[in-house]
N, C-alpha and C positions, 0 to 999 in steps of 0.2 A: 674724356680729357685726361691727360697724363698726370699722375700724382707727382707734384713737385718734390716730395720727399725722396723719391726713388729715381727721378729723372736725371740722367747723366748730362752734365753741362760742360765738361772739359775744363772746369775752373781749377781743379786740383785741390779744392777745399776738403778738409777732413769732415766738416759738418756744414750743412746748408745755412746754419745760423751765422756763419762767418761772413763778414763783409770785406775783410782784408784778404788778399791773395797772398798768404803767408809764404809759400814756397818761393814765389817770385820776389817778395820783399827780402827774404833772407839771401837769396842768390845775388841780388843787386847790392845789398849791404855788404856782403862778403867781398864783392868785387871792388866796392868803393873804399874799403878799409883793409887793404892787403897786409898791413903790418900787425893787425890785431888777431889774437887767438879766437877760434870759432866759439869757444865757451863764453868769451867776453861779448861777442856779437849776440849770442843767444840770450844772455842776461839783459843786454840793452834792449833787444826787440821785445822781450817779455814785459819790460817796463813800458815800452811804447804802446803795445797793443792791449794793455790792461784796460778793462772796460770802464773803470772809474765810476762805478754805479753810485757811489756815495756823493759824487760831485754833481753840481748842476751842469746841464749841457754846455752852457757858455764857458764855465771855468774849465771843464774837461777839454773842450775844443781849444781853448787858449793855451792850456798846458801842452797839448800835443803839438800845436802850432810852433811853440818855442822849441820843442825837441826837434821838429823837422827843420826849422830854420837854423838853429844853432848847433845841432848835433846832440846826441844823448851822452851826458857825462858818465864816465866809467872810471873805476880804479881797479887795477889788476897787477899781478906780478909779472915783470918782464923776464926775458931770457936769463938775465943776470940774477934773478931772484929778488930784485928790488921792487918796491911799490911804485907804480907808475900811473899817471892820469892821462886820459885822452877823451876825445869826443867822437862818438860813432856817427859818421855821416850817413844819412839815409837817402838824401837827394843831393845830386851834384848841381849846384846853381850856376857855376861858372862855365861848365861844358855840358850842354844839354844832351849831346850825343852819348854821354855815359849813362843816361837814364833810359828806362824802359817805359814807353807810352802805349797805352792800351785802351781802346774804346770797347765797352761791353754792353750789349743790348739785351734787355729782358732777362736779367739775372735774378733767379728766384732766391730770396733771402728770408729765412725763417725768423719770426719774432716769437714772443712769449705766447701769443694767442693764434696768430695767422701768418701766412706767407705774404710777402709783397714782392712785386717785380717792377723795379724802376725802368723807365724807358731806356735811358743811356747813362752809364757811369763812365767817367774818364779816370783811368788809373795812371798814376806815376809810381813806378817801382812797387806795384802791388797795393798801393794806397788809393782808396777812392776819394780823390780830391774835388771832383766836379760832379754834381748831380744835374741831370737834364730831364725835364718832363715835357713831352710833346703832346699837343692836342690838334685835332682837325681844325682847319681854317674857319669852319662855321661854328666853332665853340668859343665862347668868351674866354679870354686868357685867364681871368681870375679863377676859373674852375681848376686850373692846374695848381693853383695855390690852395684853394679851399678843399678840393676833393682829393688831391694827390699828395702834395708836399706836407700838408698838415697831418694827413693820416699816416704817411711814412714816418714822420717824426715821432708819432705816438706808438706805432707798431714795431718799427725797427730803428730805434734811436741810435743804436751802435753804428749804423751806417754813416752817421754824421760826425763821428768822433774826430776824423781827420779832414772833414769837409772844408774846402776853401771858398767855394762859390756855388750857387744854385742858379740854373738857367731855366726859364719857363718860356715856351714859344708855341704859337699856333700857326706858324709860317707867315703870318702877317705882322703880328706884334711879338716882340721878344723882350723879356725883362730879366734883369740880373740882380741878385741880392745875396745876403747872408742867410743861412738856414734859420737863424733866430730872428730875422727881420720881419716886421709886419708888412702886409701887402703894400701899404703906402710908402714903404721905404725900398721897394723894388724899383730899380731905375731902368728906363728904356735903353735897350741896346742900340747904340748909335751905329748906323750903317751909311755907306756912301749913297748919295742921292742918285747916282748913275753908275751902272755896272762898268762903264768904260772910264770912270773917273780914276786918274792915276793915284797911287798910294804914296804919300810922302813918308818914307820910312824913317828919315832923319827926324821929322817932327814927332813921329810915334815914339822914337827912342828918347827924345827929350821929355 
């Protein structure tokens, strides 16, 4: 079996312990904030990706959520030498085409003790916002929670710093929840009763 420590994965990460694809994050952030100096972007991203080890996972995730939603507040000297304020945008919410969407399968992530390899991570601008754990259809779905999500939270907690949602599925049942939610608070993914059923997009928008 290949050693995950030396296995090339094309992720561009400097270290296998990194869950954020920083090169991609910086490239998209620069593109979304063309009027800001690169040094300001660097400082803002350093604040965003800080591990927040002293904070509880819930508070750390909440803080990152607000930075992603509202932008990262920065103060800098503009071209006229005056102090200026701005918010560094990391995700473009009004025009999805300006974002980079990436699905990554089986990415080795190093924790303090061992490596873990989530089934699928969905990245937006280099940030792992969605965690997906898949089981075979003959495996009870709760195993995805007990044996996988729970262990990943323990072994690679930094993966969930920017997490927005977790999806667990065995191809028959699918549940969705927060990474901090108990099993009883994971809700069934609602699907159409018939694959030919038309989708009412206006109702979804409402």
